[in-house]
C-alpha positions in Angstrom: 102.2 27.4 -100.6 98.6 27.9 -99.8 96.9 25.8 -97.0 93.1 25.7 -97.7 90.6 23.4 -95.9 87.9 21.7 -98.0 84.6 23.1 -96.7 82.5 20.1 -97.8 84.4 17.8 -95.6 82.8 19.4 -92.3 80.1 21.8 -93.3 78.5 19.9 -96.1 75.5 17.8 -96.1 77.4 14.6 -95.5 79.2 16.0 -92.4 76.1 17.1 -90.8 74.7 13.6 -91.4 77.8 11.9 -89.7 77.3 14.2 -86.6 73.6 13.3 -86.3 74.4 9.6 -86.5 77.2 10.0 -83.9 74.9 11.7 -81.5 72.2 9.0 -82.0 74.8 6.3 -81.2 75.9 8.1 -78.1 72.3 8.3 -76.9 71.5 4.9 -77.6 74.5 3.7 -75.5 73.3 6.0 -72.7 69.8 4.6 -73.0 71.0 1.1 -72.8 73.2 1.8 -69.7 70.4 3.9 -67.9 67.7 1.4 -68.7 69.8 -1.3 -67.3 70.6 0.5 -64.2 66.9 1.6 -63.8 65.6 -1.9 -64.0 68.3 -3.0 -61.4 67.2 -0.1 -59.2 63.6 -1.0 -59.5 64.0 -4.7 -58.8 65.1 -4.2 -55.3 61.8 -2.7 -54.6 59.6 -5.5 -55.7 57.1 -6.4 -52.9 58.7 -3.9 -50.9 57.7 -0.3 -49.8 59.0 2.2 -52.4 61.3 5.1 -51.8 59.5 8.1 -49.8 57.2 5.9 -48.0 56.9 6.6 -44.3 54.6 5.1 -41.5 54.4 6.9 -38.2 57.2 9.3 -39.2 59.8 6.5 -40.1 61.1 5.8 -43.4 60.1 2.2 -44.4 61.5 2.2 -48.2 62.6 -1.1 -49.0 60.9 -2.9 -46.0 58.8 -6.0 -46.4 55.0 -6.0 -45.1 56.2 -8.3 -42.4 58.7 -5.9 -41.2 56.4 -2.9 -41.6 53.7 -4.9 -39.7 55.9 -5.7 -36.8 56.9 -2.1 -36.6 53.3 -1.0 -36.3 52.5 -3.7 -33.7 55.3 -2.9 -31.5 54.2 0.9 -31.4 50.7 0.1 -30.8 51.6 -2.0 -27.9 54.0 0.4 -26.3 51.2 3.2 -26.2 50.1 4.1 -22.9 46.9 6.1 -22.1 46.5 8.0 -18.9 42.9 8.0 -17.8 41.8 10.4 -15.1 38.3 9.8 -13.6 37.4 11.4 -10.1 40.0 10.9 -7.6 41.5 8.0 -9.6 44.2 7.9 -12.2 44.7 4.9 -14.3 47.2 3.9 -17.0 45.5 1.7 -19.9 46.4 0.4 -23.2 44.8 1.2 -26.4 43.0 -2.3 -26.3 41.7 -1.5 -22.9 39.8 1.5 -24.4 38.4 -0.6 -27.2 41.1 0.6 -29.8 42.4 -2.1 -32.4 45.4 -1.5 -34.8 45.6 -3.4 -37.9 49.2 -3.7 -38.5 48.8 -6.1 -41.6 46.6 -3.8 -43.3 48.9 -0.8 -42.6 51.7 -2.8 -44.1 49.6 -3.6 -47.1 48.8 -0.1 -47.6 52.5 0.8 -47.5 53.7 -1.5 -50.1 50.6 -1.4 -52.4 52.0 1.2 -54.9 53.1 0.8 -58.6 56.5 -1.0 -58.6 56.9 -0.8 -62.3 59.9 1.1 -63.7 58.0 4.1 -64.2 56.4 3.8 -60.8 59.8 3.3 -58.9 61.4 6.3 -61.0 58.2 8.5 -60.3 58.3 7.6 -56.6 62.1 8.5 -56.3 61.5 11.9 -57.6 58.0 12.6 -56.0 59.0 13.1 -52.4 57.6 11.6 -49.1 54.5 9.2 -49.2 53.0 9.1 -45.5 50.9 5.9 -44.8 48.6 6.3 -41.8 48.1 3.3 -39.5 44.6 1.5 -39.9 43.2 2.1 -36.5 39.6 1.3 -35.4 37.8 2.7 -32.4 34.9 0.4 -31.0 32.8 3.2 -29.4 30.5 0.8 -27.8 33.5 -0.7 -26.0 34.9 2.8 -25.1 31.8 3.8 -23.6 31.6 0.6 -21.5 35.1 1.2 -20.2 33.9 4.7 -19.4 31.0 3.5 -17.5 33.0 0.9 -15.7 35.0 3.6 -14.2 32.2 4.1 -11.7 32.3 1.8 -8.6 29.5 -0.8 -9.0 28.0 -0.3 -5.6 27.6 3.5 -6.5 26.2 3.3 -10.1 22.5 3.0 -9.3 20.6 5.6 -7.4 18.3 4.1 -4.6 14.8 5.6 -4.5 13.3 6.9 -1.4 10.5 4.8 -0.2 7.6 4.7 2.5 7.3 1.7 4.8 5.4 0.6 7.8 7.3 0.0 11.0 5.6 -2.7 12.6 7.4 -2.3 16.0 6.4 1.3 16.4 3.2 0.9 14.5 4.0 4.0 12.3 4.6 4.7 8.7 8.2 6.2 8.1 10.2 7.5 5.1 13.4 5.7 4.0 15.8 8.0 2.6 17.0 7.9 -1.0 20.6 7.4 -2.0 22.3 9.2 -5.3 24.1 7.2 -7.6 27.2 8.0 -9.9 27.3 7.9 -13.7 29.2 9.0 -16.7 28.6 10.7 -20.0 31.0 8.6 -22.2 30.7 10.6 -25.3 33.7 13.4 -24.7 35.9 10.2 -23.8 35.1 8.2 -27.1 35.6 11.5 -29.0 39.0 12.0 -27.5 40.2 8.5 -27.9 39.0 8.5 -31.5 40.9 11.6 -32.1 44.2 10.8 -30.4 44.4 6.9 -30.8 45.5 6.9 -34.6 48.8 8.6 -33.8 49.9 5.7 -31.9 51.6 8.0 -29.3 50.9 8.2 -25.5 48.2 10.5 -24.7 45.8 11.4 -21.6 42.1 11.6 -21.4 39.8 12.8 -18.6 36.3 11.0 -17.7 34.0 13.3 -15.5 32.0 11.2 -13.0 28.6 12.9 -12.3 26.1 12.3 -9.4 22.7 11.0 -10.4 19.8 11.9 -8.2 17.1 9.3 -7.4 13.9 9.6 -9.2 12.1 9.5 -6.1 13.6 11.9 -3.4 13.5 11.7 0.4 11.4 15.0 0.5 8.7 13.3 -1.5 8.8 10.2 0.7 8.3 12.5 3.8 5.6 14.3 2.0 3.6 11.2 1.6 4.4 10.1 5.2 2.8 13.5 6.2 -0.2 12.7 4.1 -0.6 9.4 5.8 -0.5 11.1 9.3 -2.9 13.4 8.4 -5.4 10.8 7.1 -5.0 8.7 10.2 -5.9 11.8 12.3 -9.1 12.3 10.7 -12.1 11.1 12.6 -13.9 8.4 10.9 -17.0 6.6 12.3 -20.2 4.7 11.2 -23.3 5.1 13.2 -24.7 1.5 13.5 -28.2 0.7 12.8 -28.6 -0.5 16.5 -27.6 3.0 17.6 -23.9 2.0 18.4 -21.0 3.7 16.7 -18.4 1.8 14.8 -15.0 3.6 15.0 -12.7 3.2 12.0 -9.6 3.2 14.1 -6.4 4.7 12.9 -4.9 1.4 13.4 -7.3 -0.2 11.1 -6.9 2.3 8.5 -3.2 2.0 8.4 -3.7 -1.7 7.6 -5.7 -0.7 4.5 -2.9 1.8 3.1 0.0 0.7 0.8 2.5 3.0 -0.8 4.3 2.0 -4.1 6.2 3.8 -6.9 3.8 5.1 -9.8 3.9 3.2 -13.2 6.5 5.9 -14.4 8.8 5.1 -11.4 9.0 9.0 -10.9 6.7 9.4 -7.9 5.3 7.6 -4.8 1.5 6.7 -4.8 -0.6 5.9 -1.9 -3.4 3.4 -2.5 -6.3 2.0 -0.3 -7.2 -1.7 -0.3 -10.7 -1.1 -1.3 -11.7 -4.9 -1.1 -10.6 -5.0 2.6 -12.4 -1.8 3.4 -15.7 -3.4 1.8 -15.3 -6.3 3.6 -14.9 -4.6 7.0 -18.1 -2.4 6.3 -19.8 -5.6 5.2 -18.9 -7.2 8.5 -20.2 -4.3 10.5 -23.4 -4.3 8.7 -23.7 -8.0 9.3 -23.0 -7.6 13.0 -25.9 -4.9 13.2 -28.3 -6.7 11.4 -30.9 -9.0 13.1 -32.2 -12.2 11.8 -35.9 -12.5 12.0 -37.1 -15.3 14.1 -40.7 -16.8 13.3 -43.1 -17.6 16.1 -44.9 -20.7 16.9 -48.4 -20.6 18.4 -50.6 -23.5 19.4 -54.4 -23.3 18.5 -57.5 -25.2 19.4 -60.1 -26.3 17.2 -61.6 -22.9 16.8 -58.5 -21.4 15.8 -58.1 -19.8 19.1 -54.5 -19.3 20.4 -54.1 -21.5 23.3 -50.3 -21.4 23.8 -47.4 -19.1 22.4 -44.6 -21.8 22.0 -42.1 -19.1 20.7 -42.4 -15.3 20.3 -41.8 -14.0 17.0 -38.9 -11.6 16.6 -38.7 -9.2 13.7 -35.4 -8.9 12.2 -33.3 -5.9 10.8 -31.2 -5.5 7.7 -28.9 -2.9 6.6 -29.7 -1.2 3.2 -26.7 1.0 2.3 -23.7 -1.1 2.9 -22.1 -0.3 -0.5 -22.7 3.5 -0.1 -21.2 3.4 3.3 -18.1 1.6 1.9 -17.9 4.0 -1.0 -18.0 7.0 1.5 -15.3 5.5 3.5 -12.9 4.9 0.6 -13.5 8.4 -0.7 -13.0 9.9 2.6 -9.6 8.0 3.0 -8.5 8.9 -0.6 -9.4 12.5 -0.1 -8.0 12.7 3.7 -11.3 13.9 4.9 -13.4 13.2 8.1 -16.2 10.5 7.7 -19.7 10.5 9.4 -21.7 7.9 7.9 -24.8 5.9 9.0 -26.0 2.7 8.4 -29.7 2.9 7.2 -31.8 -0.2 8.0 -35.4 -1.7 7.6 -37.4 -4.0 9.4 -37.7 -7.5 8.4 -41.1 -8.9 9.5 -41.0 -12.4 11.2 -43.8 -14.6 10.6 -46.0 -16.8 13.0 -46.7 -20.5 12.4 -49.9 -21.9 13.9 -50.0 -25.7 15.0 -52.8 -27.6 16.4 -52.6 -27.9 20.1 -52.4 -31.6 21.4 -55.7 -33.1 22.5 -54.6 -33.6 26.1 -52.8 -30.3 26.4 -53.6 -28.7 29.8 -53.0 -25.2 30.7 -50.7 -24.0 33.3 -53.3 -23.9 36.1 -54.3 -27.5 35.5 -50.7 -28.5 35.5 -50.1 -26.6 38.9 -53.1 -28.4 40.3 -51.8 -31.7 39.2 -48.4 -31.1 40.7 -50.0 -30.3 44.2 -51.9 -33.4 43.9 -48.8 -35.3 43.5 -47.1 -33.6 46.3 -50.0 -34.6 48.6 -49.8 -38.3 48.1 -48.2 -40.1 50.7 -45.4 -42.7 50.5 -47.8 -45.4 51.4 -49.8 -44.6 48.4 -46.8 -44.4 46.1 -45.7 -48.0 47.4 -42.9 -48.9 49.7 -40.9 -51.2 47.3 -37.8 -49.5 46.0 -38.5 -51.4 42.6 -42.1 -49.6 42.5 -40.3 -46.0 43.1 -41.2 -43.6 40.2 -38.4 -41.6 38.8 -38.2 -37.9 40.0 -40.0 -35.5 37.8 -38.4 -34.1 34.6 -37.0 -30.4 35.0 -39.5 -28.0 33.8 -39.3 -24.4 32.4 -37.3 -22.5 29.8 -34.1 -23.8 28.6 -31.1 -21.4 29.1 -27.5 -21.4 29.4 -25.7 -19.7 32.4 -21.9 -18.4 31.7 -20.1 -17.4 34.8 -17.0 -15.4 33.8 -15.8 -15.3 37.5 -15.7 -19.0 37.8 -15.0 -19.7 34.2 -17.8 -22.2 33.7 -20.9 -22.7 31.6 -24.0 -24.5 32.9 -27.3 -25.7 31.1 -30.6 -25.0 32.9 -34.2 -25.9 32.5 -36.0 -23.5 34.6 -34.2 -23.4 37.9 -32.7 -26.9 37.5 -29.3 -27.4 36.3 -29.2 -30.3 33.8 -25.6 -30.3 32.5 -22.5 -28.6 34.1 -20.8 -26.6 35.3 -18.2 -27.1 32.6 -14.9 -25.2 32.5 -14.3 -22.7 29.6 -11.9 -20.0 28.3 -13.4 -16.7 27.9 -12.1 -13.4 26.4 -8.4 -12.1 27.5 -7.7 -8.6 28.6 -8.5 -6.2 25.7 -11.0 -9.0 24.1 -13.3 -9.4 27.2 -16.4 -11.5 26.6 -19.5 -9.0 27.0 -21.8 -9.4 29.8 -25.6 -9.3 29.5 -28.5 -11.5 28.6 -28.9 -12.6 24.8 -30.3 -15.2 22.6 -28.5 -17.7 20.2 -29.3 -16.4 16.9 -26.9 -18.2 14.4 -25.4 -21.8 14.5 -22.7 -23.7 12.4 -21.5 -27.2 12.9 -18.3 -26.1 11.3 -17.0 -22.6 10.3 -13.7 -20.9 9.4 -12.8 -18.1 11.7 -10.8 -15.1 10.9 -10.3 -11.4 11.9 -9.0 -10.4 8.4 -11.7 -7.7 8.1 -9.8 -6.0 11.1 -6.0 -6.9 10.5 -3.8 -7.7 7.5 -2.4 -11.2 7.3 1.2 -9.9 8.4 -0.4 -8.1 11.5 0.6 -9.9 14.9 -3.1 -9.8 15.9 -4.4 -11.6 12.7 -5.8 -15.1 12.9 -7.3 -17.6 10.6 -8.7 -21.0 12.1 -10.2 -23.3 9.7 -13.1 -25.8 10.6 -14.0 -24.5 14.0 -16.6 -27.0 15.4 -19.9 -26.4 17.1 -20.4 -22.7 16.8 -23.4 -20.9 18.4 -23.3 -17.1 18.3 -25.4 -15.2 21.1 -24.2 -11.5 20.6 -22.7 -10.0 17.5 -19.5 -12.0 16.7 -19.3 -13.6 20.1 -20.5 -17.2 20.8 -19.7 -20.7 22.1 -17.6 -23.1 20.0 -15.0 -26.2 20.6 -11.3 -25.4 20.7 -9.5 -28.3 19.8 -6.2 -26.4 20.0 -6.5 -26.0 23.8 -5.4 -28.7 26.4 -6.5 -26.7 29.3 -9.5 -24.7 30.5 -10.6 -22.3 33.3 -8.8 -19.2 32.5 -9.2 -16.1 30.2 -7.4 -16.3 27.0 -9.7 -16.2 23.8 -10.5 -13.3 21.4 -13.8 -13.0 23.2 -15.7 -16.1 22.3 -16.6 -19.0 24.8 -14.1 -21.7 24.1 -15.0 -25.2 25.1 -13.8 -28.8 24.7 -15.1 -30.3 21.4 -17.3 -32.8 23.3 -18.7 -30.0 25.7 -19.4 -27.9 22.7 -21.0 -30.5 20.8 -23.3 -31.5 23.7 -24.3 -27.9 24.1 -25.1 -27.5 20.4 -27.1 -30.5 20.4 -29.1 -29.4 23.4 -29.6 -25.7 22.5 -31.2 -24.3 19.5 -31.9 -20.9 17.8 -33.5 -18.5 20.4 -31.9 -20.4 23.6 -31.5 -17.8 26.3 -27.8 -17.0 27.3 -27.0 -15.1 30.5 -23.2 -14.0 30.6 -22.2 -12.5 34.1 -19.5 -12.0 36.5 
């Protein structure tokens, strides 16, 4: 018996179709199984970090945003930064250096991936996905931190200066002091580079010395210039032949030193206004006011009596130029030899008619002799009939006795008022002696020596409304001194100080041209 297999059952067309259908059926089953598993696998990563996701080197697959945020926050807060600045070493947090870490944004970046089935399957096979923390460096805050490393009392350099020592009456240099500062750029760059790793790190900030803009050497150089200026001889020859010395002390009061506009150097300036005021005061002192004369004439126009002699005056003509020369000499640190130029001011003569009964001096002398020859009987014996004593005759003049500290008014040889106690010039401000004429009067005048001394100088004074002023020589004169309670000693700046009532009496009695004799 022969055993033969029918080839059509396996190798025929129908057989191949059955095999194909079987394979498709198997694949379909596998697809269903795999799809179901994949969907279940993908479901567990819904809203969570997908496989392969790492933050700061840690696998965060399957973690929620809150878990990832907490991880990043904890890591950021634990970072310590060691800062070395000069001789100090500080341990600071990232926040101290102006670094902020956005943990929520970092977590969002970690979970924001395609969590669809293809995405999950793709992430499973694609390997590690590293997410960097979201770190921001506030460079301005980091720079402020760097600058704060310098002690506050050392940050600003102190420029050298030049001041006037009132006690020693000298100019001196005040040394400058260096400050300390930083260039924060290297620290800012280091923090920006290392902070995103959220790991401990070290940085160094160099503290630099900052020199003052105006150095001590510069200040000392200015002091040297001032000393040289004050050593220069400076004088103005007056119109009256006297010389006005421009003293070093006076010049020192006209000088000021201050930083230049750019703050990089010192500038010495001259108070030009004060210089001009002083020069003008010297010119006024030399000037002489013209005094007109008075003559009495008879009917024919013949002069019968000179009541007041005319006196020509003198005026200074180049005050401004002398002031300019003095200012130039001070700025140029050169000597000064200037001269006041002057011109004569012609006085005038007023002629008035002589009184009709005017007698000449010889006639008056004869009358006086006749009166003296009269006997007491001729004059009468009754006290009621006695005639008053004759009025004093002669020139009005004022006697100032510096030894006895008194002033007396005379008419001829007869004292008509006084002696009255006075206060004359103290040592160093002595009242000048000599014979003078009253040439200028004020019922009230403000008095000051601002042309000689600045307001902060111990010798400076300013007195308002000084009463009953009568000048007899340059700036010396009589005046009331209501600030004084006693008299009879030396204590003024050179003027004759009197009680207000005495000064008024003398003012009312005297006039321009009244002779004044000052003696010891």
